LUMNU-981978 format. One record per residue (C-alpha): residue in one letter; x, y, z. Coordinates in Angstrom, 1 decimal, always signed. Layout:
// LUMNU-981978
+----+--------+--------+--------+
| aa |   east |  north |     up |
+----+--------+--------+--------+
|  A |      X |      Y |      Z |
...
+----+--------+--------+--------+
//
This chain:
// LUMNU-981978
+----+--------+--------+--------+
| aa |   east |  north |     up |
+----+--------+--------+--------+
|  M |  +33.3 |   -9.7 |   +4.1 |
|  N |  +31.1 |   -8.6 |   +7.0 |
|  T |  +28.0 |  -10.9 |   +7.7 |
|  G |  +24.9 |   -9.5 |   +9.2 |
|  S |  +25.7 |  -10.8 |  +12.6 |
|  D |  +29.3 |   -9.2 |  +12.5 |
|  R |  +27.8 |   -5.8 |  +11.5 |
|  G |  +25.1 |   -5.9 |  +14.3 |
|  T |  +27.9 |   -6.9 |  +16.8 |
|  N |  +30.3 |   -4.1 |  +15.7 |
|  E |  +27.3 |   -1.4 |  +15.8 |
|  S |  +26.0 |   -2.4 |  +19.2 |
|  A |  +29.5 |   -2.2 |  +20.7 |
|  T |  +30.1 |   +1.3 |  +19.3 |
|  G |  +26.5 |   +2.5 |  +20.0 |
|  D |  +25.9 |   +3.5 |  +16.4 |
|  T |  +22.9 |   +1.5 |  +15.7 |
|  T |  +20.7 |   +3.3 |  +13.1 |
|  T |  +17.4 |   +2.2 |  +11.6 |
|  E |  +18.8 |   +2.9 |   +8.1 |
|  T |  +21.6 |   +0.4 |   +8.7 |
|  S |  +18.9 |   -2.4 |   +9.8 |
|  A |  +16.7 |   -1.4 |   +6.9 |
|  Q |  +19.6 |   -2.0 |   +4.6 |
|  S |  +20.6 |   -5.4 |   +6.1 |
|  A |  +16.9 |   -6.3 |   +5.8 |
|  A |  +16.7 |   -5.2 |   +2.1 |
|  E |  +20.0 |   -7.2 |   +1.6 |
|  T |  +18.5 |  -10.3 |   +3.3 |
|  A |  +15.3 |  -10.0 |   +1.1 |
|  E |  +17.2 |   -9.8 |   -2.0 |
|  E |  +19.4 |  -12.7 |   -1.2 |
|  T |  +16.8 |  -15.2 |   -0.4 |
|  P |  +14.9 |  -16.5 |   -3.4 |
|  H |  +11.2 |  -16.6 |   -3.3 |
|  V |   +9.8 |  -19.8 |   -1.9 |
|  S |   +6.3 |  -21.1 |   -1.9 |
|  K |   +4.6 |  -20.9 |   +1.5 |
|  A |   +2.3 |  -24.0 |   +0.8 |
|  P |   +2.6 |  -26.9 |   +3.4 |
|  A |   +5.3 |  -29.5 |   +2.6 |
|  F |   +2.7 |  -32.2 |   +1.8 |
|  I |   +1.2 |  -30.0 |   -0.8 |
|  K |   +4.5 |  -29.3 |   -2.3 |
|  A |   +5.5 |  -32.9 |   -2.6 |
|  S |   +2.7 |  -33.4 |   -5.3 |
|  K |   +3.1 |  -31.4 |   -8.5 |
|  S |   -0.6 |  -31.5 |   -9.4 |
|  L |   -1.7 |  -30.7 |   -5.8 |
|  H |   +0.8 |  -27.9 |   -5.7 |
|  L |   -0.6 |  -26.5 |   -9.0 |
|  S |   -4.1 |  -26.9 |   -7.5 |
|  W |   -3.0 |  -24.9 |   -4.4 |
|  Q |   -1.5 |  -22.2 |   -6.6 |
|  V |   -4.8 |  -22.0 |   -8.7 |
|  G |   -6.7 |  -21.5 |   -5.4 |
|  V |   -4.4 |  -18.9 |   -4.0 |
|  F |   -4.6 |  -17.0 |   -7.3 |
|  I |   -8.5 |  -17.0 |   -7.2 |
|  V |   -8.6 |  -16.1 |   -3.5 |
|  G |   -6.1 |  -13.2 |   -4.2 |
|  L |   -8.2 |  -12.3 |   -7.2 |
|  A |  -11.5 |  -12.1 |   -5.3 |
|  V |   -9.8 |   -9.9 |   -2.6 |
|  I |   -8.4 |   -7.6 |   -5.1 |
|  A |  -11.8 |   -7.4 |   -7.0 |
|  A |  -13.5 |   -6.6 |   -3.7 |
|  G |  -10.8 |   -3.9 |   -3.1 |
|  V |  -11.4 |   -2.4 |   -6.5 |
|  A |  -15.2 |   -2.4 |   -5.8 |
|  M |  -14.4 |   -0.6 |   -2.4 |
|  L |  -12.7 |   +2.2 |   -4.2 |
|  V |  -15.9 |   +3.6 |   -5.3 |
|  L |  -18.1 |   +2.0 |   -2.6 |
|  P |  -17.7 |   +2.3 |   +1.0 |
|  G |  -14.7 |   +0.3 |   +2.5 |
|  P |  -10.9 |   +0.2 |   +2.7 |
|  G |  -10.4 |   -0.3 |   -0.9 |
|  W |   -6.5 |   -0.1 |   -0.9 |
|  V |   -6.2 |   -2.1 |   +2.1 |
|  A |   -8.0 |   -4.9 |   +0.5 |
|  I |   -5.9 |   -4.6 |   -2.9 |
|  F |   -2.8 |   -4.7 |   -0.9 |
|  A |   -4.0 |   -7.7 |   +1.1 |
|  G |   -4.8 |   -9.6 |   -2.1 |
|  L |   -1.3 |   -8.7 |   -3.3 |
|  A |   +0.0 |  -10.1 |   -0.2 |
|  I |   -1.9 |  -13.4 |   -0.6 |
|  W |   -0.6 |  -13.7 |   -4.2 |
|  A |   +3.0 |  -12.9 |   -2.9 |
|  T |   +2.8 |  -16.1 |   -0.7 |
|  E |   +2.9 |  -18.2 |   -4.0 |
|  F |   +4.1 |  -16.0 |   -6.8 |
|  A |   +7.6 |  -14.4 |   -7.0 |
|  W |   +6.2 |  -11.5 |   -9.5 |
|  A |   +3.7 |  -10.5 |   -6.8 |
|  H |   +6.4 |  -10.8 |   -4.0 |
|  L |   +8.5 |   -8.2 |   -6.0 |
|  V |   +5.5 |   -6.1 |   -6.8 |
|  L |   +4.4 |   -6.0 |   -3.1 |
|  R |   +8.1 |   -5.1 |   -2.0 |
|  W |   +8.2 |   -2.4 |   -4.7 |
|  T |   +4.9 |   -1.1 |   -3.4 |
|  K |   +6.0 |   -1.0 |   +0.2 |
|  R |   +9.2 |   +1.0 |   -0.7 |
|  K |   +7.2 |   +3.5 |   -2.8 |
|  V |   +4.7 |   +4.1 |   +0.2 |
|  T |   +7.4 |   +4.4 |   +2.5 |
|  E |   +9.1 |   +7.0 |   +0.5 |
|  A |   +5.9 |   +8.9 |   +0.0 |
|  A |   +5.3 |   +9.0 |   +3.7 |
|  Q |   +8.8 |  +10.3 |   +4.1 |
|  K |   +8.3 |  +12.9 |   +1.5 |
|  A |   +4.8 |  +13.9 |   +3.0 |
|  L |   +6.8 |  +14.7 |   +6.4 |
|  D |   +9.0 |  +17.3 |   +4.5 |
|  P |   +8.0 |  +20.8 |   +5.8 |
|  K |   +7.8 |  +22.3 |   +2.5 |
|  V |   +5.5 |  +19.6 |   +1.1 |
|  R |   +3.5 |  +19.8 |   +4.2 |
|  R |   +3.1 |  +23.6 |   +3.8 |
|  R |   +2.1 |  +23.2 |   +0.2 |
|  N |   -0.4 |  +20.6 |   +1.0 |
|  I |   -2.0 |  +22.6 |   +3.7 |
|  I |   -2.2 |  +25.9 |   +1.4 |
|  L |   -3.8 |  +23.7 |   -1.5 |
|  T |   -6.3 |  +22.1 |   +1.0 |
|  T |   -7.2 |  +25.7 |   +2.3 |
|  V |   -7.6 |  +27.0 |   -1.1 |
|  G |   -9.7 |  +24.1 |   -2.2 |
|  L |  -12.0 |  +24.4 |   +0.8 |
|  V |  -12.3 |  +28.2 |   +0.2 |
|  V |  -13.4 |  +27.6 |   -3.4 |
|  A |  -15.8 |  +24.8 |   -2.5 |
|  G |  -17.2 |  +27.2 |   +0.3 |
|  A |  -17.7 |  +29.9 |   -2.3 |
|  L |  -19.4 |  +27.6 |   -4.7 |
|  I |  -21.7 |  +26.3 |   -2.2 |
|  G |  -22.5 |  +29.9 |   -0.9 |
|  F |  -23.2 |  +31.0 |   -4.3 |
|  Y |  -25.6 |  +28.0 |   -4.9 |
|  L |  -27.4 |  +28.8 |   -1.6 |
|  W |  -27.6 |  +32.4 |   -2.5 |
|  K |  -29.1 |  +31.7 |   -6.0 |
|  Y |  -31.4 |  +28.9 |   -5.3 |
|  G |  -31.8 |  +28.6 |   -1.6 |
|  L |  -31.9 |  +25.3 |   +0.2 |
|  V |  -33.3 |  +23.3 |   -2.8 |
|  L |  -32.0 |  +20.1 |   -3.9 |
|  P |  -30.6 |  +20.2 |   -7.7 |
|  W |  -33.2 |  +17.7 |   -8.9 |
|  D |  -36.0 |  +19.7 |   -7.6 |
|  L |  -35.2 |  +22.9 |   -9.4 |
|  K |  -37.9 |  +24.3 |  -11.6 |
|  D |  -36.9 |  +26.7 |  -14.5 |
|  Q |  -36.0 |  +30.0 |  -12.4 |
+----+--------+--------+--------+
//
């Protein structure tokens, strides 16, 4: 069976190195290695200290995710904070590590799909139509009421 080092040696000798092969080997390595806590060794040595560490990591991750959720409606990088909180959880919890890996894969697939010329053309057309409709609605409002804020309208 080929190991990762054999595969890399054979590919570099033939000049057929691709990003797909490196992504596959990285995925294989990630699937083969079990999730291990990133806590320092002296914390892992004591079960109660390690449990306290995990509770602390959970609370910090939860706070970052809560801030990210708040930033979805408030100014700020909401999704970035949510993914950062998930990454904090992934340092200690295997389920969060799996969710983060799944999310990264889906985001990469969506980015590749967005680069498809048909999808880009459709998105440009939909954006243009949306802007035209919004412009028409704003134009109608200005024609009907003038430059008056909606809460200052009298019965006209």
